[in-house]
N, CA and C atoms of all chains as a GROMACS GRO file, in nm:
protein
  570
    1MET      N    1 -14.418   7.406  -2.834
    1MET     CA    2 -14.258   7.417  -2.932
    1MET      C    3 -14.159   7.447  -2.816
    2SER      N    4 -14.058   7.423  -2.830
    2SER     CA    5 -13.954   7.426  -2.752
    2SER      C    6 -13.885   7.522  -2.829
    3SER      N    7 -13.802   7.659  -2.760
    3SER     CA    8 -13.737   7.732  -2.841
    3SER      C    9 -13.606   7.758  -2.781
    4THR      N   10 -13.618   7.716  -2.635
    4THR     CA   11 -13.434   7.676  -2.586
    4THR      C   12 -13.371   7.623  -2.689
    5ARG      N   13 -13.265   7.586  -2.657
    5ARG     CA   14 -13.197   7.512  -2.683
    5ARG      C   15 -13.158   7.350  -2.630
    6GLN      N   16 -13.154   7.290  -2.709
    6GLN     CA   17 -13.177   7.126  -2.646
    6GLN      C   18 -13.079   7.039  -2.720
    7THR      N   19 -12.992   6.969  -2.662
    7THR     CA   20 -12.949   6.852  -2.696
    7THR      C   21 -12.996   6.742  -2.789
    8PRO      N   22 -12.922   6.649  -2.883
    8PRO     CA   23 -13.022   6.547  -2.945
    8PRO      C   24 -13.054   6.472  -2.810
    9SER      N   25 -13.073   6.431  -2.701
    9SER     CA   26 -13.064   6.305  -2.645
    9SER      C   27 -13.155   6.368  -2.537
   10ASP      N   28 -13.187   6.509  -2.522
   10ASP     CA   29 -13.330   6.575  -2.487
   10ASP      C   30 -13.425   6.565  -2.636
   11PHE      N   31 -13.389   6.528  -2.735
   11PHE     CA   32 -13.491   6.505  -2.819
   11PHE      C   33 -13.567   6.421  -2.823
   12LEU      N   34 -13.447   6.314  -2.792
   12LEU     CA   35 -13.496   6.190  -2.794
   12LEU      C   36 -13.574   6.103  -2.696
   13LYS      N   37 -13.578   6.162  -2.583
   13LYS     CA   38 -13.617   6.181  -2.472
   13LYS      C   39 -13.780   6.243  -2.484
   14GLN      N   40 -13.810   6.331  -2.532
   14GLN     CA   41 -13.925   6.381  -2.534
   14GLN      C   42 -14.025   6.314  -2.657
   15ILE      N   43 -13.968   6.237  -2.741
   15ILE     CA   44 -14.051   6.198  -2.803
   15ILE      C   45 -14.092   6.007  -2.832
   16ILE      N   46 -14.040   5.979  -2.705
   16ILE     CA   47 -14.125   5.807  -2.700
   16ILE      C   48 -14.193   5.822  -2.645
   17HIS      N   49 -14.286   5.716  -2.730
   17HIS     CA   50 -14.389   5.702  -2.730
   17HIS      C   51 -14.483   5.792  -2.809
   18ARG      N   52 -14.407   5.822  -2.903
   18ARG     CA   53 -14.508   5.925  -2.970
   18ARG      C   54 -14.474   5.801  -3.163
   19PRO      N   55 -14.541   5.845  -3.208
   19PRO     CA   56 -14.571   5.788  -3.378
   19PRO      C   57 -14.483   5.918  -3.439
   20VAL      N   58 -14.370   5.801  -3.484
   20VAL     CA   59 -14.234   5.902  -3.555
   20VAL      C   60 -14.242   5.796  -3.712
   21VAL      N   61 -14.106   5.898  -3.744
   21VAL     CA   62 -14.090   5.856  -3.901
   21VAL      C   63 -13.938   5.776  -3.853
   22VAL      N   64 -13.888   5.688  -3.910
   22VAL     CA   65 -13.740   5.625  -3.910
   22VAL      C   66 -13.727   5.588  -4.041
   23LYS      N   67 -13.649   5.693  -4.113
   23LYS     CA   68 -13.571   5.646  -4.262
   23LYS      C   69 -13.486   5.545  -4.252
   24LEU      N   70 -13.409   5.484  -4.302
   24LEU     CA   71 -13.273   5.405  -4.318
   24LEU      C   72 -13.222   5.495  -4.450
   25ASN      N   73 -13.078   5.427  -4.403
   25ASN     CA   74 -12.957   5.454  -4.555
   25ASN      C   75 -13.048   5.393  -4.652
   26SER      N   76 -13.117   5.297  -4.680
   26SER     CA   77 -13.148   5.266  -4.820
   26SER      C   78 -13.263   5.343  -4.836
   27GLY      N   79 -13.314   5.424  -4.782
   27GLY     CA   80 -13.426   5.511  -4.805
   27GLY      C   81 -13.544   5.454  -4.763
   28VAL      N   82 -13.548   5.273  -4.666
   28VAL     CA   83 -13.722   5.253  -4.641
   28VAL      C   84 -13.739   5.332  -4.537
   29ASP      N   85 -13.890   5.325  -4.510
   29ASP     CA   86 -13.943   5.405  -4.413
   29ASP      C   87 -14.031   5.294  -4.309
   30TYR      N   88 -14.010   5.334  -4.190
   30TYR     CA   89 -14.067   5.285  -4.117
   30TYR      C   90 -14.162   5.380  -3.990
   31ARG      N   91 -14.293   5.365  -4.012
   31ARG     CA   92 -14.353   5.453  -3.923
   31ARG      C   93 -14.431   5.342  -3.816
   32GLY      N   94 -14.398   5.405  -3.714
   32GLY     CA   95 -14.477   5.325  -3.587
   32GLY      C   96 -14.417   5.434  -3.433
   33VAL      N   97 -14.489   5.347  -3.355
   33VAL     CA   98 -14.490   5.433  -3.224
   33VAL      C   99 -14.345   5.397  -3.150
   34LEU      N  100 -14.244   5.495  -3.067
   34LEU     CA  101 -14.153   5.463  -3.024
   34LEU      C  102 -14.137   5.419  -2.911
   35VAL      N  103 -14.084   5.320  -2.897
   35VAL     CA  104 -14.073   5.237  -2.781
   35VAL      C  105 -13.971   5.284  -2.696
   36CYS      N  106 -13.855   5.256  -2.733
   36CYS     CA  107 -13.686   5.328  -2.659
   36CYS      C  108 -13.598   5.302  -2.824
   37LEU      N  109 -13.461   5.395  -2.774
   37LEU     CA  110 -13.356   5.346  -2.868
   37LEU      C  111 -13.252   5.377  -2.736
   38ASP      N  112 -13.154   5.389  -2.850
   38ASP     CA  113 -13.006   5.357  -2.724
   38ASP      C  114 -12.879   5.419  -2.831
   39GLY      N  115 -12.778   5.490  -2.781
   39GLY     CA  116 -12.692   5.546  -2.807
   39GLY      C  117 -12.650   5.474  -2.955
   40PHE      N  118 -12.642   5.377  -3.034
   40PHE     CA  119 -12.570   5.322  -3.084
   40PHE      C  120 -12.732   5.402  -3.195
   41MET      N  121 -12.794   5.472  -3.171
   41MET     CA  122 -12.948   5.439  -3.264
   41MET      C  123 -13.064   5.319  -3.285
   42ASN      N  124 -13.004   5.210  -3.205
   42ASN     CA  125 -13.066   5.104  -3.272
   42ASN      C  126 -13.201   5.164  -3.165
   43ILE      N  127 -13.332   5.120  -3.272
   43ILE     CA  128 -13.492   5.181  -3.215
   43ILE      C  129 -13.554   5.057  -3.223
   44VAL      N  130 -13.629   5.074  -3.126
   44VAL     CA  131 -13.785   4.971  -3.130
   44VAL      C  132 -13.891   5.036  -3.155
   45LEU      N  133 -13.930   5.027  -3.254
   45LEU     CA  134 -14.090   5.070  -3.266
   45LEU      C  135 -14.223   4.950  -3.267
   46ASP      N  136 -14.326   4.989  -3.184
   46ASP     CA  137 -14.452   4.941  -3.212
   46ASP      C  138 -14.541   4.962  -3.330
   47GLN      N  139 -14.657   4.913  -3.345
   47GLN     CA  140 -14.710   4.937  -3.444
   47GLN      C  141 -14.624   4.930  -3.583
   48THR      N  142 -14.523   4.889  -3.623
   48THR     CA  143 -14.420   4.908  -3.706
   48THR      C  144 -14.507   4.896  -3.861
   49GLU      N  145 -14.475   4.984  -3.969
   49GLU     CA  146 -14.546   4.991  -4.073
   49GLU      C  147 -14.433   5.100  -4.206
   50GLU      N  148 -14.380   4.950  -4.297
   50GLU     CA  149 -14.316   4.954  -4.379
   50GLU      C  150 -14.296   4.987  -4.515
   51TYR      N  151 -14.252   5.153  -4.556
   51TYR     CA  152 -14.311   5.220  -4.704
   51TYR      C  153 -14.183   5.202  -4.795
   52ILE      N  154 -14.219   5.139  -4.876
   52ILE     CA  155 -14.097   5.159  -4.985
   52ILE      C  156 -14.109   5.238  -5.109
   53ASN      N  157 -14.036   5.318  -5.155
   53ASN     CA  158 -14.107   5.427  -5.242
   53ASN      C  159 -14.240   5.457  -5.266
   54GLY      N  160 -14.286   5.474  -5.103
   54GLY     CA  161 -14.438   5.547  -5.065
   54GLY      C  162 -14.495   5.440  -5.067
   55GLN      N  163 -14.477   5.337  -5.082
   55GLN     CA  164 -14.632   5.197  -5.061
   55GLN      C  165 -14.584   5.137  -4.980
   56LEU      N  166 -14.669   5.098  -4.879
   56LEU     CA  167 -14.683   5.044  -4.764
   56LEU      C  168 -14.669   4.884  -4.810
   57LYS      N  169 -14.565   4.827  -4.744
   57LYS     CA  170 -14.512   4.694  -4.806
   57LYS      C  171 -14.503   4.606  -4.657
   58ALA      N  172 -14.523   4.598  -4.580
   58ALA     CA  173 -14.552   4.484  -4.467
   58ALA      C  174 -14.559   4.535  -4.351
   59LYS      N  175 -14.600   4.526  -4.248
   59LYS     CA  176 -14.620   4.560  -4.095
   59LYS      C  177 -14.600   4.491  -4.032
   60TYR      N  178 -14.496   4.524  -3.900
   60TYR     CA  179 -14.458   4.429  -3.823
   60TYR      C  180 -14.511   4.492  -3.665
   61GLY      N  181 -14.540   4.389  -3.617
   61GLY     CA  182 -14.608   4.436  -3.469
   61GLY      C  183 -14.531   4.522  -3.392
   62ILE      N  184 -14.419   4.456  -3.352
   62ILE     CA  185 -14.308   4.531  -3.286
   62ILE      C  186 -14.186   4.471  -3.358
   63ALA      N  187 -14.097   4.597  -3.391
   63ALA     CA  188 -13.986   4.551  -3.506
   63ALA      C  189 -13.834   4.646  -3.388
   64PHE      N  190 -13.738   4.561  -3.424
   64PHE     CA  191 -13.616   4.637  -3.378
   64PHE      C  192 -13.506   4.659  -3.542
   65LEU      N  193 -13.520   4.772  -3.504
   65LEU     CA  194 -13.384   4.836  -3.629
   65LEU      C  195 -13.254   4.883  -3.575
   66ARG      N  196 -13.190   4.795  -3.649
   66ARG     CA  197 -12.984   4.866  -3.609
   66ARG      C  198 -13.008   4.946  -3.658
   67GLY      N  199 -12.928   5.028  -3.542
   67GLY     CA  200 -12.883   5.147  -3.589
   67GLY      C  201 -12.790   5.210  -3.649
   68ASN      N  202 -12.680   5.133  -3.722
   68ASN     CA  203 -12.618   5.164  -3.821
   68ASN      C  204 -12.679   5.195  -3.972
   69ASN      N  205 -12.815   5.172  -3.983
   69ASN     CA  206 -12.911   5.185  -4.091
   69ASN      C  207 -12.999   5.276  -4.070
   70VAL      N  208 -12.999   5.369  -3.982
   70VAL     CA  209 -13.061   5.448  -3.941
   70VAL      C  210 -13.028   5.627  -4.024
   71LEU      N  211 -13.103   5.646  -4.096
   71LEU     CA  212 -13.051   5.799  -4.137
   71LEU      C  213 -13.105   5.935  -4.019
   72TYR      N  214 -13.257   5.896  -4.036
   72TYR     CA  215 -13.326   5.988  -3.927
   72TYR      C  216 -13.410   5.933  -3.866
   73ILE      N  217 -13.448   6.014  -3.730
   73ILE     CA  218 -13.584   5.985  -3.690
   73ILE      C  219 -13.658   6.096  -3.685
   74SER      N  220 -13.763   6.127  -3.723
   74SER     CA  221 -13.892   6.227  -3.724
   74SER      C  222 -13.989   6.206  -3.643
   75ALA      N  223 -14.014   6.314  -3.559
   75ALA     CA  224 -14.155   6.318  -3.491
   75ALA      C  225 -14.264   6.428  -3.539
   76GLN      N  226 -14.379   6.390  -3.544
   76GLN     CA  227 -14.471   6.540  -3.581
   76GLN      C  228 -14.470   6.609  -3.485
   77LYS      N  229 -14.436   6.756  -3.480
   77LYS     CA  230 -14.468   6.837  -3.445
   77LYS      C  231 -14.625   6.876  -3.317
   78ARG      N  232 -14.613   6.860  -3.181
   78ARG     CA  233 -14.770   6.873  -3.163
   78ARG      C  234 -14.753   6.912  -3.018
   79LYS      N  235 -14.888   7.003  -3.012
   79LYS     CA  236 -14.858   7.105  -2.938
   79LYS      C  237 -14.929   6.950  -2.768
   80ALA      N  238 -14.889   6.974  -2.653
   80ALA     CA  239 -14.876   6.858  -2.516
   80ALA      C  240 -15.020   6.919  -2.503
   81CYS      N  241 -15.980   4.928  -3.274
   81CYS     CA  242 -16.073   4.811  -3.280
   81CYS      C  243 -15.979   4.694  -3.314
   82LEU      N  244 -15.951   4.549  -3.173
   82LEU     CA  245 -15.879   4.475  -3.215
   82LEU      C  246 -15.981   4.402  -3.220
   83LYS      N  247 -15.946   4.232  -3.295
   83LYS     CA  248 -15.988   4.164  -3.342
   83LYS      C  249 -16.008   4.062  -3.193
   84VAL      N  250 -16.116   3.985  -3.174
   84VAL     CA  251 -16.100   3.899  -3.053
   84VAL      C  252 -15.981   3.818  -3.069
   85MET      N  253 -15.963   3.750  -3.219
   85MET     CA  254 -15.825   3.622  -3.225
   85MET      C  255 -15.720   3.706  -3.235
   86GLU      N  256 -15.706   3.807  -3.232
   86GLU     CA  257 -15.549   3.888  -3.252
   86GLU      C  258 -15.547   3.912  -3.123
   87SER      N  259 -15.647   3.943  -3.024
   87SER     CA  260 -15.639   4.061  -2.888
   87SER      C  261 -15.513   3.955  -2.785
   88ALA      N  262 -15.534   3.817  -2.837
   88ALA     CA  263 -15.444   3.733  -2.741
   88ALA      C  264 -15.322   3.726  -2.718
   89SER      N  265 -15.241   3.726  -2.853
   89SER     CA  266 -15.141   3.762  -2.899
   89SER      C  267 -15.105   3.917  -2.887
   90ARG      N  268 -15.174   4.006  -2.880
   90ARG     CA  269 -15.114   4.116  -2.864
   90ARG      C  270 -15.132   4.163  -2.749
   91GLN      N  271 -15.210   4.128  -2.609
   91GLN     CA  272 -15.123   4.143  -2.501
   91GLN      C  273 -15.051   4.040  -2.459
   92GLN      N  274 -15.003   3.967  -2.542
   92GLN     CA  275 -14.881   3.921  -2.520
   92GLN      C  276 -14.753   4.025  -2.530
   93ALA      N  277 -14.815   4.049  -2.670
   93ALA     CA  278 -14.702   4.168  -2.744
   93ALA      C  279 -14.663   4.254  -2.652
   94LEU      N  280 -14.796   4.305  -2.542
   94LEU     CA  281 -14.790   4.441  -2.466
   94LEU      C  282 -14.735   4.405  -2.355
   95ALA      N  283 -14.773   4.261  -2.284
   95ALA     CA  284 -14.698   4.251  -2.201
   95ALA      C  285 -14.535   4.255  -2.185
   96SER      N  286 -14.516   4.193  -2.277
   96SER     CA  287 -14.362   4.244  -2.282
   96SER      C  288 -14.287   4.348  -2.351
   97LEU      N  289 -14.348   4.400  -2.381
   97LEU     CA  290 -14.353   4.546  -2.432
   97LEU      C  291 -14.293   4.669  -2.299
   98ALA      N  292 -14.394   4.570  -2.155
   98ALA     CA  293 -14.390   4.697  -2.070
   98ALA      C  294 -14.241   4.659  -1.995
   99SER      N  295 -14.157   4.568  -2.074
   99SER     CA  296 -14.064   4.520  -1.980
   99SER      C  297 -13.929   4.558  -2.068
  100ILE      N  298 -13.971   4.647  -2.160
  100ILE     CA  299 -13.868   4.672  -2.300
  100ILE      C  300 -13.803   4.811  -2.261
  101GLU      N  301 -13.695   4.813  -2.147
  101GLU     CA  302 -13.652   4.925  -2.126
  101GLU      C  303 -13.516   4.987  -2.252
  102GLU      N  304 -13.452   4.894  -2.295
  102GLU     CA  305 -13.360   4.934  -2.401
  102GLU      C  306 -13.394   4.829  -2.525
  103PRO      N  307 -13.342   4.868  -2.632
  103PRO     CA  308 -13.398   4.816  -2.796
  103PRO      C  309 -13.345   4.685  -2.754
  104MET      N  310 -13.229   4.638  -2.714
  104MET     CA  311 -13.143   4.504  -2.719
  104MET      C  312 -13.258   4.423  -2.584
  105ASP      N  313 -13.307   4.486  -2.504
  105ASP     CA  314 -13.428   4.400  -2.435
  105ASP      C  315 -13.558   4.322  -2.516
  106LEU      N  316 -13.581   4.385  -2.667
  106LEU     CA  317 -13.642   4.381  -2.711
  106LEU      C  318 -13.601   4.206  -2.790
  107ILE      N  319 -13.487   4.204  -2.816
  107ILE     CA  320 -13.395   4.058  -2.914
  107ILE      C  321 -13.435   3.971  -2.764
  108ARG      N  322 -13.389   4.024  -2.663
  108ARG     CA  323 -13.383   3.914  -2.526
  108ARG      C  324 -13.497   3.882  -2.481
  109VAL      N  325 -13.609   3.959  -2.485
  109VAL     CA  326 -13.778   3.916  -2.478
  109VAL      C  327 -13.778   3.794  -2.563
  110SER      N  328 -13.716   3.799  -2.708
  110SER     CA  329 -13.737   3.688  -2.820
  110SER      C  330 -13.685   3.575  -2.835
  111LEU      N  331 -13.547   3.580  -2.746
  111LEU     CA  332 -13.481   3.481  -2.738
  111LEU      C  333 -13.629   3.361  -2.713
  112ASP      N  334 -13.586   3.211  -2.818
  112ASP     CA  335 -13.615   3.103  -2.833
  112ASP      C  336 -13.808   3.125  -2.897
  113GLU      N  337 -13.800   3.246  -2.961
  113GLU     CA  338 -13.932   3.273  -2.985
  113GLU      C  339 -13.870   3.272  -3.154
  114ILE      N  340 -13.992   3.250  -3.259
  114ILE     CA  341 -13.970   3.270  -3.385
  114ILE      C  342 -13.962   3.423  -3.456
  115VAL      N  343 -13.830   3.491  -3.480
  115VAL     CA  344 -13.863   3.605  -3.544
  115VAL      C  345 -13.843   3.639  -3.713
  116HIS      N  346 -13.846   3.752  -3.706
  116HIS     CA  347 -13.831   3.761  -3.864
  116HIS      C  348 -13.737   3.884  -3.919
  117VAL      N  349 -13.640   3.850  -3.992
  117VAL     CA  350 -13.488   3.897  -3.965
  117VAL      C  351 -13.508   3.967  -4.167
  118LYS      N  352 -13.486   4.120  -4.146
  118LYS     CA  353 -13.465   4.163  -4.243
  118LYS      C  354 -13.333   4.190  -4.296
  119MET      N  355 -13.229   4.122  -4.390
  119MET     CA  356 -13.127   4.121  -4.394
  119MET      C  357 -13.056   4.260  -4.523
  120ARG      N  358 -13.012   4.290  -4.588
  120ARG     CA  359 -12.897   4.362  -4.659
  120ARG      C  360 -12.913   4.252  -4.741
  121ASN      N  361 -12.930   4.328  -4.914
  121ASN     CA  362 -12.921   4.241  -5.019
  121ASN      C  363 -13.026   4.130  -4.996
  122GLU      N  364 -13.183   4.203  -5.001
  122GLU     CA  365 -13.299   4.180  -5.049
  122GLU      C  366 -13.290   4.052  -4.972
  123ARG      N  367 -13.231   4.009  -4.833
  123ARG     CA  368 -13.269   3.872  -4.784
  123ARG      C  369 -13.344   3.865  -4.655
  124GLU      N  370 -13.461   3.756  -4.622
  124GLU     CA  371 -13.549   3.790  -4.497
  124GLU      C  372 -13.501   3.625  -4.472
  125LEU      N  373 -13.506   3.654  -4.338
  125LEU     CA  374 -13.476   3.527  -4.280
  125LEU      C  375 -13.644   3.503  -4.131
  126ARG      N  376 -13.666   3.373  -4.129
  126ARG     CA  377 -13.749   3.327  -4.044
  126ARG      C  378 -13.706   3.263  -3.952
  127GLY      N  379 -13.651   3.256  -3.816
  127GLY     CA  380 -13.655   3.095  -3.773
  127GLY      C  381 -13.667   3.122  -3.616
  128ARG      N  382 -13.607   3.029  -3.556
  128ARG     CA  383 -13.625   3.004  -3.372
  128ARG      C  384 -13.473   3.122  -3.332
  129LEU      N  385 -13.495   3.157  -3.257
  129LEU     CA  386 -13.351   3.299  -3.184
  129LEU      C  387 -13.344   3.198  -3.091
  130HIS      N  388 -13.217   3.129  -3.112
  130HIS     CA  389 -13.111   3.024  -2.989
  130HIS      C  390 -13.019   3.188  -2.942
  131ALA      N  391 -12.944   3.226  -2.990
  131ALA     CA  392 -12.870   3.327  -2.913
  131ALA      C  393 -12.792   3.458  -2.973
  132PHE      N  394 -12.744   3.557  -2.904
  132PHE     CA  395 -12.778   3.667  -2.971
  132PHE      C  396 -12.643   3.736  -2.919
  133ASP      N  397 -12.571   3.869  -2.981
  133ASP     CA  398 -12.473   3.943  -2.882
  133ASP      C  399 -12.500   4.090  -2.940
  134SER      N  400 -12.430   4.155  -2.916
  134SER     CA  401 -12.439   4.344  -2.924
  134SER      C  402 -12.441   4.351  -3.045
  135HIS      N  403 -12.331   4.284  -3.126
  135HIS     CA  404 -12.357   4.341  -3.273
  135HIS      C  405 -12.449   4.282  -3.342
  136LEU      N  406 -12.565   4.213  -3.284
  136LEU     CA  407 -12.674   4.115  -3.311
  136LEU      C  408 -12.602   4.021  -3.435
  137ASN      N  409 -12.508   3.920  -3.420
  137ASN     CA  410 -12.447   3.810  -3.441
  137ASN      C  411 -12.603   3.711  -3.421
  138MET      N  412 -12.628   3.685  -3.468
  138MET     CA  413 -12.739   3.545  -3.397
  138MET      C  414 -12.760   3.428  -3.446
  139VAL      N  415 -12.760   3.324  -3.393
  139VAL     CA  416 -12.805   3.210  -3.419
  139VAL      C  417 -12.942   3.154  -3.445
  140LEU      N  418 -12.987   3.138  -3.534
  140LEU     CA  419 -13.093   3.093  -3.570
  140LEU      C  420 -13.161   2.942  -3.569
  141GLY      N  421 -13.262   2.889  -3.552
  141GLY     CA  422 -13.268   2.725  -3.589
  141GLY      C  423 -13.421   2.733  -3.673
  142ASP      N  424 -13.381   2.616  -3.744
  142ASP     CA  425 -13.483   2.557  -3.848
  142ASP      C  426 -13.534   2.708  -3.923
  143VAL      N  427 -13.456   2.788  -4.028
  143VAL     CA  428 -13.481   2.878  -4.068
  143VAL      C  429 -13.516   2.866  -4.201
  144GLU      N  430 -13.582   2.976  -4.224
  144GLU     CA  431 -13.595   2.986  -4.369
  144GLU      C  432 -13.560   3.129  -4.435
  145GLU      N  433 -13.456   3.080  -4.573
  145GLU     CA  434 -13.394   3.208  -4.608
  145GLU      C  435 -13.469   3.243  -4.746
  146THR      N  436 -13.517   3.376  -4.736
  146THR     CA  437 -13.547   3.424  -4.894
  146THR      C  438 -13.470   3.490  -4.931
  147VAL      N  439 -13.426   3.471  -5.070
  147VAL     CA  440 -13.377   3.598  -5.102
  147VAL      C  441 -13.444   3.666  -5.290
  148THR      N  442 -13.448   3.793  -5.237
  148THR     CA  443 -13.537   3.823  -5.352
  148THR      C  444 -13.483   3.908  -5.461
  149THR      N  445 -13.486   3.870  -5.578
  149THR     CA  446 -13.386   3.958  -5.705
  149THR      C  447 -13.509   4.002  -5.848
  150LEU      N  448 -13.410   4.088  -5.832
  150LEU     CA  449 -13.546   4.144  -5.967
  150LEU      C  450 -13.487   4.084  -6.109
  151GLU      N  451 -13.549   3.994  -6.171
  151GLU     CA  452 -13.515   4.034  -6.341
  151GLU      C  453 -13.570   4.037  -6.431
  152ILE      N  454 -13.506   4.109  -6.517
  152ILE     CA  455 -13.547   4.175  -6.567
  152ILE      C  456 -13.521   4.080  -6.756
  153ASP      N  457 -13.671   4.045  -6.800
  153ASP     CA  458 -13.670   3.985  -6.908
  153ASP      C  459 -13.611   4.044  -7.070
  154GLU      N  460 -13.482   3.951  -7.100
  154GLU     CA  461 -13.424   4.075  -7.202
  154GLU      C  462 -13.521   4.063  -7.361
  155GLU      N  463 -13.643   4.024  -7.345
  155GLU     CA  464 -13.708   4.038  -7.494
  155GLU      C  465 -13.788   4.124  -7.465
  156THR      N  466 -13.892   4.117  -7.360
  156THR     CA  467 -13.985   4.243  -7.301
  156THR      C  468 -13.906   4.350  -7.210
  157TYR      N  469 -13.817   4.293  -7.155
  157TYR     CA  470 -13.775   4.400  -7.070
  157TYR      C  471 -13.885   4.421  -6.947
  158GLU      N  472 -13.953   4.310  -6.918
  158GLU     CA  473 -14.013   4.295  -6.780
  158GLU      C  474 -13.961   4.274  -6.669
  159GLU      N  475 -14.008   4.346  -6.549
  159GLU     CA  476 -13.884   4.378  -6.448
  159GLU      C  477 -14.002   4.248  -6.367
  160VAL      N  478 -13.940   4.151  -6.307
  160VAL     CA  479 -14.008   4.049  -6.235
  160VAL      C  480 -13.893   4.013  -6.114
  161TYR      N  481 -14.001   3.975  -6.018
  161TYR     CA  482 -13.920   4.001  -5.890
  161TYR      C  483 -13.923   3.813  -5.858
  162LYS      N  484 -13.859   3.810  -5.859
  162LYS     CA  485 -13.836   3.639  -5.834
  162LYS      C  486 -13.758   3.612  -5.684
  163ALA      N  487 -13.862   3.520  -5.560
  163ALA     CA  488 -13.816   3.526  -5.485
  163ALA      C  489 -13.781   3.351  -5.427
  164THR      N  490 -13.636   3.337  -5.365
  164THR     CA  491 -13.564   3.193  -5.363
  164THR      C  492 -13.538   3.171  -5.259
  165LYS      N  493 -13.602   3.036  -5.208
  165LYS     CA  494 -13.567   2.993  -5.049
  165LYS      C  495 -13.519   2.873  -5.030
  166ARG      N  496 -13.496   2.861  -4.908
  166ARG     CA  497 -13.400   2.771  -4.877
  166ARG      C  498 -13.434   2.738  -4.665
  167THR      N  499 -13.448   2.645  -4.691
  167THR     CA  500 -13.426   2.620  -4.541
  167THR      C  501 -13.298   2.559  -4.505
  168VAL      N  502 -13.234   2.584  -4.312
  168VAL     CA  503 -13.114   2.547  -4.266
  168VAL      C  504 -13.158   2.561  -4.192
  169PRO      N  505 -13.089   2.431  -4.149
  169PRO     CA  506 -13.136   2.394  -3.984
  169PRO      C  507 -13.097   2.484  -3.870
  170MET      N  508 -12.983   2.531  -3.898
  170MET     CA  509 -12.901   2.590  -3.794
  170MET      C  510 -12.795   2.676  -3.860
  171LEU      N  511 -12.806   2.846  -3.801
  171LEU     CA  512 -12.769   2.914  -3.863
  171LEU      C  513 -12.721   3.012  -3.803
  172PHE      N  514 -12.576   3.026  -3.825
  172PHE     CA  515 -12.500   3.209  -3.768
  172PHE      C  516 -12.531   3.316  -3.840
  173VAL      N  517 -12.577   3.435  -3.801
  173VAL     CA  518 -12.622   3.532  -3.863
  173VAL      C  519 -12.496   3.613  -3.833
  174ARG      N  520 -12.414   3.720  -3.923
  174ARG     CA  521 -12.312   3.790  -3.870
  174ARG      C  522 -12.414   3.901  -3.849
  175GLY      N  523 -12.401   3.966  -3.776
  175GLY     CA  524 -12.457   4.110  -3.730
  175GLY      C  525 -12.454   4.218  -3.830
  176ASP      N  526 -12.322   4.259  -3.871
  176ASP     CA  527 -12.384   4.409  -3.932
  176ASP      C  528 -12.451   4.374  -4.082
  177GLY      N  529 -12.472   4.247  -4.088
  177GLY     CA  530 -12.602   4.231  -4.244
  177GLY      C  531 -12.710   4.260  -4.169
  178VAL      N  532 -12.729   4.268  -4.039
  178VAL     CA  533 -12.932   4.270  -3.978
  178VAL      C  534 -12.942   4.408  -4.009
  179ILE      N  535 -13.066   4.440  -4.121
  179ILE     CA  536 -13.181   4.529  -4.092
  179ILE      C  537 -13.242   4.576  -3.964
  180LEU      N  538 -13.323   4.470  -3.966
  180LEU     CA  539 -13.452   4.467  -3.903
  180LEU      C  540 -13.484   4.319  -3.812
  181VAL      N  541 -13.590   4.296  -3.702
  181VAL     CA  542 -13.572   4.206  -3.703
  181VAL      C  543 -13.723   4.217  -3.608
  182SER      N  544 -13.820   4.130  -3.590
  182SER     CA  545 -13.943   4.133  -3.548
  182SER      C  546 -13.933   3.995  -3.460
  183PRO      N  547 -14.025   3.970  -3.374
  183PRO     CA  548 -14.072   3.846  -3.307
  183PRO      C  549 -14.220   3.831  -3.440
  184ILE      N  550 -14.229   3.721  -3.480
  184ILE     CA  551 -14.362   3.673  -3.496
  184ILE      C  552 -14.424   3.667  -3.385
  185GLY      N  553 -14.583   3.655  -3.428
  185GLY     CA  554 -14.684   3.629  -3.362
  185GLY      C  555 -14.717   3.779  -3.299
  186SER      N  556 -14.631   3.881  -3.276
  186SER     CA  557 -14.664   4.027  -3.248
  186SER      C  558 -14.710   4.066  -3.372
  187SER      N  559 -14.646   4.005  -3.510
  187SER     CA  560 -14.688   4.100  -3.583
  187SER      C  561 -14.839   4.085  -3.723
  188GLN      N  562 -14.919   4.172  -3.764
  188GLN     CA  563 -15.038   4.125  -3.825
  188GLN      C  564 -15.072   4.106  -3.954
  189ALA      N  565 -14.952   4.090  -4.040
  189ALA     CA  566 -14.954   4.062  -4.166
  189ALA      C  567 -14.854   3.968  -4.166
  190ALA      N  568 -14.880   3.816  -4.272
  190ALA     CA  569 -14.793   3.723  -4.257
  190ALA      C  570 -14.699   3.789  -4.363
   0.00000   0.00000   0.00000
């Protein structure tokens, strides 16, 4: 748990290779392991699952998400 | 636990994962592969990726487009999802409509 100040890019470096939830502006949820991302918030997830209205709708092995659609990226807090 | 049949394509996918440093690398690795593209307005495309740029403008070949609409029966007020498909031999896709791109062969569900 980090109590010191960190910038968003520090956070993004920390959560690589962790399971994350990516929510899009449209409300669709994608859960998967974060492979990489860039300054546009383009995201690559591995073992991606797509949830619409809380229901699992599709699975993609590896998925690229275009950054302009991304609302947030969330990672579960976990002690190292 | 992976099934033996899936493990070969999964190994291929993992090998390409190792070479990916930034998101655009995934698109680069998918060139000449069949990709699944999810777009705005409930549209999905499946075709071979021939070209792309940083806007995610893409050229897809032998592509099948699926448009999903929600139709409501006027009498029963029943909600029915209708999928309309068409095939296009060569298609230019404007990048701002793209939501998701996934190489097929790495996915587990059809």
